[in-house]
N, C-alpha and C positions, 0 to 999 in steps of 0.2 A: 502493499501499500505506498505506505512513505520510504519503504528499502530503495528504492532508487535516484533517489540525490547521495550528489557526494559531498563530503567533510565540506568541502566552498560554497557548494549551495546552503548546505544546513548555516555554517558561520554567517554568510552572505545577509542570511534570512533572519538570525539573530540580532545583527545589528541593524535591520531596519526597523527591526519589533521594539529595538531599546533606542532608536532615536525619535521614534513614533511615540514612547511612552514617555516617555520624557515630556511631550510638546501634547501628549494629548489632553483636553476633556474631562472632566469624571460622568456627563451626557456618555460620551466617546465611549470609556469603562463600563459604564452601564450598558451600552449599546453589548457589547463584547464578551459581559455576564450573561446577557442571557442568553447569547445567540449557544453558550459554553451549556448551560441549564438546559438546552433544549437540546446541543446536540448530543451530548453527553453528560445526562445528568447521573447528579451521583458520582461520577467516578472524575478520576484527574483526567487532563486535559489539554493536553500542551497547544500555545498557539502556534505552532507549524498545523499541529492534527483540524486543529478549530479553525485558523484558511482558510487548509487547503481540502476541506469539509466544507467547507459557506462555495468559495469556487468550484467547485464542480455544482454545483445545483442553482441555477443562477437567482431564484426567489432567494438562499439566505445570501448569497453574493452581497445584493441590492440591501443587505441589513444592514452589512458591515459598516463599522464609519470610515463616511470619504476618502480623512486622508489619510490613513491606514492606506485604502482601494489605488487610491494614487500616487504614494511614494511604491508599494511591491511595484506596479505597472510601472513606475518610471524607473525601474528598477531591474524587473525583467525577471520579478520572482513569482508569483503567479503563472500554475500551473497546474491545470485539473487534474484528476486524482480519481482512480476507480473508490470510491467509499459510499457508494447505497448502502453495504448491509449497514452500516451504525450511521446512521441518517433514519433508513425502514427502523432498523431494531429502537431507535428516539421518540418517533413519530406510531409507534404500537403501544409506552407506556404511558402516551399521554390520557 
C-alpha cells in the first residue's frame, strides 16, 4: 500500500508536513482530525496514510486543508495509492 515510496520520498513528504504544521491554523488541524477519525477510527493513522487515502478518493481530497494540498502538489508529493479497503472498513463502522 504505502511500501512503494522510497526513503527519499518519505523524507520529502514529512518535511512538507512539518512545514505545513508550522503555519497551519487550528481550523486546518480540526479538518485533518475529522478526516483521521473517519478514515481510521480508534487507530493510529500517520499523516502519510491519511493524506494518501484522501488523495485516492476525490470526495475526501476536497476535505483536506487547501494549503496542505497546495504544498504537496507544489512539491509533486501527492500520488494516488490503493487504499480502498481501509476506507471501506471505516465507512462500515459508521
